[in-house]
C-alpha positions in Angstrom: -23.0 1.3 -16.1 -20.2 3.1 -14.3 -19.7 6.9 -14.8 -16.7 8.5 -16.4 -13.7 9.8 -14.1 -14.6 13.2 -15.0 -18.2 12.7 -14.0 -17.3 10.8 -10.6 -14.3 13.4 -9.9 -16.8 16.1 -10.4 -19.5 14.4 -8.0 -17.1 14.2 -5.5 -16.4 17.9 -5.8 -19.9 18.5 -5.5 -20.7 16.5 -2.8 -18.1 18.2 -0.7 -16.4 15.0 -0.2 -13.2 16.1 -1.7 -11.6 19.6 -2.3 -10.6 20.8 -5.6 -6.8 20.3 -6.0 -5.2 22.1 -9.2 -2.4 19.8 -8.9 -4.7 17.0 -9.9 -5.8 18.0 -12.9 -3.2 16.8 -14.9 -3.6 12.8 -13.5 -7.4 13.3 -14.2 -6.8 14.1 -17.7 -4.3 11.3 -18.2 -6.0 9.0 -17.0 -9.6 10.4 -18.9 -7.0 9.4 -22.1 -6.1 6.1 -20.9 -10.1 5.6 -20.0 -11.0 6.8 -23.7 -8.1 4.5 -25.4 -9.3 1.6 -23.3 -12.7 1.8 -24.3 -12.4 2.2 -28.3 -9.8 -0.9 -27.5 -12.7 -2.7 -25.7 -15.7 -1.9 -28.6 -15.8 -4.6 -31.6 -14.8 -2.8 -34.8 -16.9 -2.9 -37.7 -20.5 -3.9 -37.9 -20.2 -7.7 -36.6 -21.1 -8.5 -33.5 -18.9 -11.6 -33.7 -15.5 -9.7 -34.1 -13.1 -9.6 -30.9 -12.0 -6.7 -29.1 -8.8 -5.6 -30.0 -5.8 -6.4 -27.6 -4.6 -3.6 -25.1 -1.2 -3.9 -26.0 0.6 -0.6 -27.3 -1.9 1.4 -24.9 0.2 3.4 -22.7 -0.7 3.0 -18.9 -0.4 6.0 -15.8 2.1 6.2 -12.9 1.2 8.5 -10.6 3.7 9.4 -8.0 3.7 12.2 -5.0 4.1 12.5 -1.3 1.4 10.7 0.9 -2.3 12.2 1.3 -2.2 14.1 -2.3 -5.2 12.1 -3.6 -3.6 9.7 -5.8 -5.2 6.3 -4.5 -8.6 7.9 -4.8 -8.0 9.0 -8.3 -6.7 5.7 -9.2 -10.0 4.1 -7.6 -12.3 6.3 -9.7 -10.5 5.3 -12.5 -10.7 1.7 -11.5 -14.5 2.1 -11.3 -14.8 3.8 -14.7 -12.2 2.0 -16.8 -14.6 -0.2 -19.2 -12.3 -3.6 -19.1 -14.4 -6.7 -17.6 -10.8 -8.1 -16.7 -9.5 -5.9 -14.4 -7.7 -5.8 -10.8 -7.0 -4.1 -8.1 -4.5 -4.5 -5.3 -1.8 -3.2 -3.4 1.7 -3.6 -4.5 3.2 -5.5 -1.8 -0.2 -8.0 -1.4 0.3 -8.6 -5.4 4.0 -9.5 -5.1 3.4 -11.8 -2.6 0.9 -13.4 -4.6 3.6 -13.5 -7.3 6.0 -15.3 -4.7 3.8 -17.7 -4.0 2.7 -18.9 -7.5 6.7 -19.2 -8.5 7.1 -21.4 -6.0 4.0 -23.5 -6.6 5.9 -23.8 -10.1 9.1 -24.7 -8.7 7.7 -27.1 -6.4 5.0 -28.1 -8.1 4.6 -32.1 -9.9 3.9 -31.8 -13.7 0.1 -32.9 -13.0 -0.2 -30.0 -9.9 1.4 -27.3 -12.6 -1.0 -28.4 -15.1 -4.0 -27.9 -13.2 -2.7 -24.4 -11.7 -1.0 -23.2 -14.9 -2.1 -25.3 -17.9 1.0 -26.4 -18.6 3.9 -28.3 -17.2 7.2 -28.0 -19.0 9.7 -25.6 -18.7 12.4 -24.8 -15.7 11.5 -20.8 -15.6 8.2 -19.8 -13.4 8.0 -16.5 -15.1 6.2 -16.9 -18.3 3.3 -19.4 -17.0 3.0 -16.8 -13.4 2.9 -13.6 -16.1 0.4 -15.8 -18.5 -1.5 -16.6 -15.4 -2.0 -13.1 -14.4 -2.4 -12.0 -18.0 -5.6 -14.5 -18.5 -6.8 -12.8 -14.9 -6.6 -9.2 -15.7 -6.3 -7.1 -18.5 -5.7 -4.2 -16.3 -3.8 -4.2 -13.6 -3.9 -1.0 -10.8 -1.4 -1.0 -8.0 -1.2 1.0 -5.3 1.6 2.1 -3.5 4.3 0.7 -5.6 7.5 0.1 -4.1 10.3 -1.5 -3.9 12.4 -2.6 -1.1 13.2 -6.3 -1.1 15.6 -7.3 -3.3 13.5 -10.8 -4.1 11.1 -8.7 -5.8 13.6 -6.1 -7.5 15.5 -9.2 -9.3 11.8 -10.7 -10.7 10.2 -7.1 -11.2 11.9 -6.7 -15.1 11.1 -10.1 -16.5 7.8 -10.2 -15.0 6.6 -7.1 -16.2 7.6 -7.7 -19.3 6.2 -11.1 -19.9 3.0 -9.2 -19.1 3.3 -6.3 -21.5 4.3 -8.9 -24.1 0.8 -10.0 -23.0 -1.1 -7.0 -23.5 -1.5 -6.2 -19.9 -2.0 -2.5 -18.9 -0.8 -1.2 -15.8 -1.8 2.1 -13.8 0.5 2.6 -10.4 0.5 5.3 -7.6 4.1 5.6 -5.6 5.4 8.1 -3.1 8.7 7.9 -5.3 9.1 8.6 -9.5 10.6 5.6 -11.3 14.1 6.6 -11.4 14.0 6.3 -7.4 12.3 3.1 -7.0 14.9 0.7 -5.0 17.0 3.4 -4.6 20.8 2.2 -3.0 19.4 -1.4 -3.3 21.7 -4.1 -4.1 22.5 -5.0 -7.2 20.5 -2.3 -8.7 21.9 -2.0 -12.0 20.1 -5.2 -12.3 16.8 -3.5 -11.5 17.6 -0.5 -13.9 16.0 -2.1 -16.8 12.4 -2.2 -15.1 12.5 1.5 -14.3 13.5 2.0 -18.1 10.6 0.3 -19.0 8.0 1.7 -16.9 9.4 5.3 -18.9 8.6 3.5 -22.0 5.1 1.8 -21.2 3.9 4.2 -19.0 2.9 8.0 -18.5 4.7 9.6 -15.4 2.5 12.2 -13.8 3.5 14.2 -10.6 1.0 14.6 -7.7 2.6 17.0 -5.6 -0.2 19.3 -4.1 1.0 21.8 -1.3 -1.9 19.9 0.6 -2.0 16.7 2.5 -5.7 15.4 2.5 -4.9 12.7 4.8 -3.5 15.0 7.2 -6.1 17.8 7.1 -8.6 14.7 8.6 -6.0 13.9 10.6 -4.9 17.1 12.5 -7.5 18.4 15.4 -9.0 14.7 15.1 -8.2 12.5 18.5 -5.5 10.1 17.9 -4.3 8.7 21.8 -8.0 7.0 23.2 -7.8 6.4 26.7 -9.2 4.7 28.7 -10.0 1.2 27.2 -14.1 2.0 27.0 -16.3 1.3 24.5 -16.7 4.8 23.4 -13.2 5.5 23.3 -12.8 2.1 21.2 -15.6 3.3 18.7 -13.8 6.4 18.2 -10.4 4.5 17.5 -12.7 2.3 15.0 -14.5 5.8 13.6 -11.1 7.2 12.9 -9.9 3.7 11.1 -13.1 3.7 8.8 -12.4 7.5 8.0 -9.1 7.9 7.2 -8.9 4.6 5.0 -12.3 5.6 3.2 -13.7 1.7 4.7 -11.6 0.4 1.6 -11.4 -3.3 1.9 -8.3 -4.4 4.2 -6.0 -6.7 2.1 -3.5 -7.8 4.6 0.4 -7.4 4.6 3.4 -10.0 5.3 6.7 -8.5 6.2 10.0 -10.2 5.6 12.3 -9.8 8.3 15.8 -11.3 8.8 14.5 -14.7 7.4 11.0 -14.3 9.0 7.8 -13.6 8.2 5.3 -11.2 10.6 1.9 -11.3 9.0 -0.5 -8.2 9.4 -3.8 -9.3 8.6 -5.4 -5.8 8.8 -3.9 -3.1 6.5 -5.1 -1.0 3.7 -2.5 0.8 1.6 -0.2 2.7 4.0 -2.5 2.2 7.1 -1.7 -0.7 9.5 -4.3 -2.1 12.5 -2.7 -4.1 15.0 -2.8 -4.5 18.6 -0.3 -4.1 21.5 0.1 -8.1 22.0 0.6 -9.0 18.3 3.7 -6.4 18.4 5.2 -6.4 21.5 3.6 -9.7 23.5 6.2 -11.5 21.3 9.8 -11.6 20.8 10.2 -9.1 17.8 13.2 -6.6 17.9 13.9 -3.4 16.6 14.5 -4.7 12.9 10.7 -5.7 12.8 10.0 -2.5 14.4 12.0 -0.9 11.9 10.4 -2.6 8.8 6.9 -1.7 10.2 7.8 1.8 10.3 9.3 1.6 6.4 6.1 0.0 5.4 3.4 2.2 6.8 3.2 5.6 7.2 0.2 5.4 10.0 0.1 2.6 12.6 -3.6 2.0 14.4 -2.3 0.5 17.8 -4.7 -1.2 20.0 -5.5 -2.7 23.4 -2.0 -1.1 25.3 -2.5 -2.1 28.7 -1.2 -0.5 31.7 2.1 -2.2 32.5 3.8 -3.9 35.4 7.1 -5.2 36.5 6.3 -8.6 35.2 5.6 -7.2 31.9 9.0 -5.4 31.8 10.0 -7.4 28.3 6.9 -6.2 26.7 7.3 -2.8 28.0 11.4 -3.1 26.8 9.8 -3.9 23.2 6.9 -1.1 23.2 10.4 1.4 23.8 11.5 0.1 21.0 8.5 0.1 18.7 7.5 3.7 19.6 11.4 4.7 19.1 11.0 2.7 15.7 7.6 5.1 14.9 9.0 8.0 16.2 12.3 8.3 14.2 10.4 7.7 11.1 7.9 10.0 11.7 5.0 7.1 11.3 1.5 8.5 12.7 0.6 6.5 15.7 -2.9 6.2 16.6 -3.5 4.8 20.1 -6.2 2.5 22.2 -4.7 2.3 25.3 -5.8 1.7 29.0 -4.3 4.9 30.4 -2.2 8.1 29.6 1.4 7.8 28.4 2.6 8.9 32.1 0.8 6.0 33.3 1.3 3.1 31.5 4.8 2.0 33.0 5.2 4.5 36.1 6.7 2.2 38.4 9.3 -1.1 37.6 12.5 -2.0 35.9 13.0 0.0 33.0 10.4 3.0 34.3 12.9 5.5 33.9 13.9 4.9 30.4 9.9 4.4 29.8 9.8 8.1 30.9 11.4 9.2 27.1 9.0 7.0 25.5 5.8 8.4 27.6 7.0 11.5 26.1 7.3 10.6 22.6 3.8 9.4 22.8 2.4 13.0 23.9 4.7 14.6 20.9 3.2 12.0 18.6 -0.2 13.4 19.3 0.6 17.0 18.6 0.1 18.8 15.8 3.8 19.7 15.1 4.5 15.8 15.0 1.7 15.6 12.6 2.7 17.9 10.4 6.4 15.9 10.1 7.0 14.7 6.6 7.4 10.9 6.3 9.2 9.4 3.0 
């Protein structure tokens, strides 16, 4: 039987796994309130063993927001493990929305028989209600990590989708780097999105987790972040840092949509992505793709960076563009390379321009760069 959130948090403090941060206490108290209300709703009423638990409708969820590295995801994970709800689901928000778009597409393109098999119904032109019903059947409690809205397609369906989910009694817990009123800031047709923001305020308790310490950055400071050359020992150190910073959590994968194209990233975990030089620089990607990557992830693990020769000048140019995008965004880079920055592309077409990239790679492994705050 899972221990309570308060107990699980205390155990981590006692073991030294985490350090005390008084700014997390408001989140602990609010999540504990929700834990208690969920437990009460799940308990059969009276003395009958055959009465169903109460529906969860009306119970306020929790929205934790604050800068990266303040422990929001850790707190939500502890809550999720302790939450006394049988039907519950934890997902990265972008992965969930990709699934929603897939379900909407299935409804729109499906035959009546296919709709009936997938959704249990086949009538109607509006996919939102059947999609919401299917999600609600699978989870009474939804926990989303890193809720952020940058895509107009997401923005336009969120209000109606969550209105339907809340009507079904689904309870929501979410983490985000932004308060609700800053979601989809300056986005296209944002007034159409504001009802969703109002809904979050009405259906969730908003809690800021804004302590002065970036615990993730603390683990990164002093750590080796540029691994070279490509030897088993260096690869092992690269792997170990990935496991440490992601707390060995399951990798969900993500898809970036850029100018109508999709870029599949199989190895992601929250704001972390792990990919290879060949995946990002060995194919025809450009500045917009790299800017989308930098906007979506706060830390990029890039492995198998080779020594480059003139025959690979196009890959070198893409690498220059990639590093520029990551650097300007303040994205953290963990690199596994065959050589030190100055020796990656010492001669050939564009080698002079590459000197700036080498300089940036040196700076990106410095403590001053790691101290930079990324939105």
